[in-house]
C-alpha distance (Angstrom), angle and dihedral (degrees) to the residues before:
residue distance angle dihedral
X1 . . .
X2 3.82 . .
X3 3.81 89.2 .
X4 3.79 91.9 52.0
X5 3.83 92.1 50.8
X6 3.78 91.7 46.9
X7 3.80 91.4 49.0
X8 3.78 92.8 48.9
X9 3.80 91.7 47.0
X10 3.78 92.8 48.9
X11 3.80 91.1 48.7
X12 3.78 93.3 50.9
X13 3.78 94.8 45.8
X14 3.79 92.8 46.4
X15 3.80 89.0 61.2
X16 3.79 90.8 52.9
X17 3.78 131.9 -124.9
X18 3.80 94.6 -47.1
X19 3.79 88.3 75.6
X20 3.80 89.2 55.4
X21 3.80 99.5 38.8
X22 3.78 101.3 52.2
X23 3.80 98.9 162.6
X24 3.80 116.6 60.9
X25 3.78 119.5 -171.6
X26 3.80 113.2 -119.3
X27 3.79 122.3 -123.5
X28 3.79 94.9 -111.6
X29 3.77 99.2 25.0
X30 3.78 126.5 75.4
X31 3.82 118.8 -161.1
X32 3.76 117.9 -99.7
X33 3.79 111.6 -93.6
X34 3.80 111.4 -108.2
X35 3.76 135.2 172.4
X36 3.79 109.1 -97.6
X37 3.80 98.5 -132.3
X38 3.81 110.0 126.4
X39 3.76 120.2 -158.2
X40 3.77 116.1 -114.0
X41 3.81 95.0 -107.7
X42 3.82 97.1 41.3
X43 3.82 116.6 109.5
X44 3.82 96.2 -173.0
X45 3.81 137.6 27.5
X46 3.80 114.7 -173.7
X47 3.79 137.4 -161.6
X48 3.81 101.2 20.3
X49 3.80 125.9 152.2
X50 3.80 111.4 -139.8
X51 3.81 131.7 -173.5
X52 3.81 104.4 -100.0
X53 3.83 91.2 -136.2
X54 3.81 89.8 62.4
X55 3.80 91.0 61.1
X56 3.80 122.5 85.6
X57 3.82 131.7 -177.3
X58 3.78 121.4 -107.6
X59 3.80 107.5 -104.3
X60 3.80 90.1 -152.4
X61 3.79 95.2 53.5
X62 3.83 111.2 128.3
X63 3.78 96.4 -129.2
X64 3.82 114.4 81.5
X65 3.82 102.9 161.0
X66 3.82 125.5 66.8
X67 3.80 125.1 -173.8
X68 3.81 106.7 -122.0
X69 3.82 94.3 -154.4
X70 3.80 91.5 51.1
X71 3.82 90.2 48.1
X72 3.81 90.9 51.7
X73 3.79 90.7 49.7
X74 3.81 91.2 49.9
X75 3.81 91.9 47.4
X76 3.82 89.9 54.7
X77 3.81 89.4 51.2
X78 3.81 90.4 50.0
X79 3.81 90.6 50.7
X80 3.79 89.5 54.0
X81 3.81 102.6 38.4
X82 3.80 105.8 13.9
X83 3.80 124.8 -125.4
X84 3.81 106.6 -41.5
X85 3.80 96.8 -168.1
X86 3.80 127.0 40.0
X87 3.77 123.5 -123.5
X88 3.78 118.0 -108.1
X89 3.82 107.9 -129.4
X90 3.78 142.6 170.9
X91 3.80 121.6 -140.3
X92 3.81 113.3 -118.4
X93 3.81 133.0 171.8
X94 3.79 102.3 -47.6
X95 3.81 96.6 -26.9
X96 3.80 143.9 54.4
X97 3.80 123.3 -108.0
X98 3.79 118.7 -148.0
X99 3.79 115.8 -117.5
X100 3.80 96.1 173.7
X101 3.80 130.5 2.0
X102 3.82 106.8 48.0
X103 3.81 90.8 142.7
X104 3.82 90.5 54.8
X105 3.82 90.3 46.6
X106 3.81 91.7 52.1
X107 3.81 91.3 48.2
X108 3.83 90.9 47.3
X109 3.81 89.8 54.4
X110 3.81 89.4 50.5
X111 3.82 87.7 51.1
X112 3.84 88.8 53.1
X113 3.80 94.8 -120.9
X114 3.81 112.4 170.4
X115 3.80 96.0 -160.6
X116 3.80 133.3 24.0
X117 3.82 132.4 -166.6
X118 3.79 115.5 -107.1
X119 3.78 141.4 179.5
X120 3.80 111.9 -143.4
X121 3.80 116.7 -146.4
X122 3.78 133.9 179.0
X123 3.79 104.8 -134.0
X124 3.79 137.2 159.4
X125 3.81 120.8 -116.6
X126 3.81 89.6 -103.6
X127 3.80 92.5 51.8
X128 3.83 89.7 49.6
X129 3.80 92.2 52.9
X130 3.80 92.3 46.8
X131 3.80 93.9 49.0
X132 3.83 92.9 46.4
X133 3.79 89.8 49.1
X134 3.78 94.5 47.8
X135 3.81 94.0 46.1
X136 3.79 91.6 53.8
X137 3.82 94.8 42.8
X138 3.80 92.5 49.2
X139 3.80 89.9 51.0
X140 3.84 92.0 40.4
X141 3.80 89.9 -124.7
X142 3.80 99.2 136.8
X143 3.78 122.5 85.4
X144 3.84 113.6 -132.6
X145 3.81 94.2 -98.2
X146 3.81 94.2 49.2
X147 3.80 89.0 49.9
X148 3.81 91.7 50.0
X149 3.82 91.7 49.1
X150 3.81 90.6 50.9
X151 3.81 91.5 51.5
X152 3.79 90.9 48.4
X153 3.79 91.0 51.7
X154 3.80 91.5 53.0
X155 3.80 88.3 48.7
X156 3.81 99.7 46.0
X157 3.79 105.6 26.2
X158 3.80 100.0 36.1
X159 3.82 97.1 29.5
X160 3.81 95.7 -128.1
X161 3.79 117.7 158.6
X162 3.79 119.8 -122.2
X163 3.80 93.0 -109.5
X164 3.83 89.5 51.4
X165 3.81 90.6 51.5
X166 3.81 89.8 48.2
X167 3.81 90.3 52.5
X168 3.82 91.8 49.5
X169 3.79 93.9 53.4
X170 3.83 96.9 35.1
X171 3.79 93.6 -118.8
X172 3.78 132.9 121.8
X173 3.79 119.9 -93.7
X174 3.81 88.3 -119.3
X175 3.82 91.2 56.3
X176 3.81 91.0 52.3
X177 3.82 91.9 46.8
X178 3.81 93.0 48.7
X179 3.79 90.4 47.8
X180 3.82 93.4 54.6
X181 3.81 91.5 46.8
X182 3.82 87.6 69.6
X183 3.82 87.9 72.1
X184 3.83 88.3 68.6
X185 3.80 89.2 68.9
X186 3.79 124.7 100.7
X187 3.84 107.3 -83.1
X188 3.81 89.9 -121.8
X189 3.80 89.1 55.2
X190 3.82 89.7 49.2
X191 3.80 88.6 54.2
X192 3.81 89.7 51.9
X193 3.83 87.9 55.7
X194 3.83 90.2 49.7
X195 3.81 90.2 49.6
X196 3.85 91.7 49.2
X197 3.80 90.8 -118.7
X198 3.81 89.4 128.5
X199 3.81 130.6 15.9
X200 3.80 128.9 -119.5
X201 3.81 86.8 -106.4
X202 3.81 89.7 59.1
X203 3.81 90.0 44.6
X204 3.81 93.5 52.5
X205 3.80 89.7 50.4
X206 3.82 90.2 52.6
X207 3.81 89.9 58.0
X208 3.81 85.1 77.8
X209 3.83 87.6 71.7
X210 3.80 111.2 79.0
X211 3.81 97.3 -169.1
X212 3.82 107.1 85.4
X213 3.81 95.4 -153.5
X214 3.79 90.6 49.1
X215 3.82 87.9 52.1
X216 3.80 89.5 57.9
X217 3.81 93.3 46.2
X218 3.81 90.7 52.3
X219 3.83 91.4 44.3
X220 3.80 89.4 56.0
X221 3.79 89.2 49.3
X222 3.82 89.7 52.4
X223 3.79 90.9 52.7
X224 3.81 96.7 41.6
X225 3.80 95.3 46.8
X226 3.82 96.1 33.8
X227 3.80 92.2 -126.5
X228 3.80 117.7 -171.5
X229 3.80 121.6 -126.7
X230 3.80 89.7 -104.5
X231 3.82 91.4 52.0
X232 3.80 89.9 47.6
X233 3.80 91.8 52.2
X234 3.82 89.9 51.3
X235 3.81 90.9 48.7
X236 3.81 92.8 49.9
X237 3.80 90.7 47.6
X238 3.80 89.6 51.6
X239 3.81 91.0 50.6
X240 3.80 90.4 49.7
X241 3.80 91.0 51.7
X242 3.81 91.2 49.0
X243 3.80 89.8 50.7
X244 3.80 91.2 52.2
X245 3.81 89.6 54.3
X246 3.80 91.1 50.8
X247 3.80 113.5 82.7
X248 3.82 118.9 -133.9
X249 3.80 88.5 -121.1
X250 3.79 91.3 59.1
X251 3.81 91.9 46.3
X252 3.79 90.7 53.4
X253 3.81 91.4 52.8
X254 3.80 93.8 59.9
X255 3.78 113.0 99.8
X256 3.88 107.5 -126.4
X257 3.81 90.9 -147.6
X258 3.80 91.8 53.2
X259 3.82 90.4 46.5
X260 3.81 90.0 53.5
X261 3.81 90.5 49.1
X262 3.81 90.1 50.9
X263 3.82 91.1 51.3
X264 3.80 90.4 50.5
X265 3.82 91.8 47.3
X266 3.80 90.0 48.1
X267 3.81 91.3 56.5
X268 3.82 92.4 47.3
X269 3.81 91.6 50.6
X270 3.81 90.6 50.0
X271 3.80 88.4 56.0
X272 3.80 93.6 46.8
X273 3.80 97.6 46.0
X274 3.80 96.6 33.6
X275 3.81 92.9 -135.4
X276 3.80 141.8 79.8
X277 3.80 114.2 -59.8
X278 3.82 125.4 -178.3
X279 3.81 127.7 -171.2
X280 3.80 110.5 -161.4
X281 3.80 116.0 -167.8
X282 3.80 118.3 -148.4
X283 3.78 92.5 -178.8
X284 3.81 137.7 -36.8
X285 3.82 92.8 -65.7
X286 3.76 106.7 39.5
X287 3.78 145.2 25.7
X288 3.77 140.2 130.9
X289 3.81 138.3 -94.6
X290 3.80 118.9 -142.1
X291 3.82 120.5 -162.3
X292 3.79 114.5 -172.6
X293 3.81 125.8 -148.0
X294 3.79 130.1 -178.8
X295 3.79 103.6 -161.7
X296 3.79 140.7 19.3
X297 3.81 88.9 -107.6
X298 3.80 89.7 56.9
X299 3.82 90.7 47.8
X300 3.83 89.6 52.3
X301 3.82 89.3 50.4
X302 3.81 91.3 51.7
X303 3.82 91.2 47.0
X304 3.81 89.7 51.5
X305 3.82 90.1 51.7
X306 3.79 90.9 50.2
X307 3.81 89.2 48.4
X308 3.79 90.7 59.4
X309 3.81 91.3 61.3
X310 3.80 109.4 102.7
X311 3.76 117.2 -124.9
């Protein structure tokens, strides 16, 4: 019985949301108002108008960020044409929880709609997560980190295998695996991906750096210097080679506090000199400072700055 349900679910989801939302609301036709009281054995009730204040978003929905400008644009469209597609909801204790369509619901509230069309479905928690995930992936609404978190939830909470997840969302197993690998990044780096400061290509390259703090330092360098993915891959490879040359014994000798101070000083010197500066520690007592220049004029500028330092 479990196999039959799983097979039917997978089949429906593989076809996308159109197989789940069978009744679309026409541009000039609103669904007939009905009383939203499903019978006990009914799985779906279609074409119902529900008070918008009785609808709440799903707290477990994968998507957390909504573009305000896009919402405003959608709300204006709803004011002009009405809601063209009903929300997919699940009946809860005294209210309806959104399964798919939170963006439309938010825009409808901005448009001051009192009622919105819904399709009521009886679904399990796992089915709700899968449908929310698929809706957002099909519409490319999730940022890479939200997508990775959703995959991980299906994997850990609902015990799906990676190939099963891939089948549900019509993606390759490799794509799902690579997506979830992003969650191994420093949380600050993940936020930079969410904020579009670095791309997923940059993020995947940073996975080659095991040290989480170093990941963040390099991510900032990518953003500050506008490095391409190819340049980032070369930089990470260089760092890996340098690490291989450094013995574990030498690494253990470096004082973490001093290393942090050197990183901070490095950033300050970059600001002062307006060029790349690197502080390379040999041990806790010595090292070297490298200041890069790209023309004789820039070298003269740096020399002038150094000349202003009082002896």
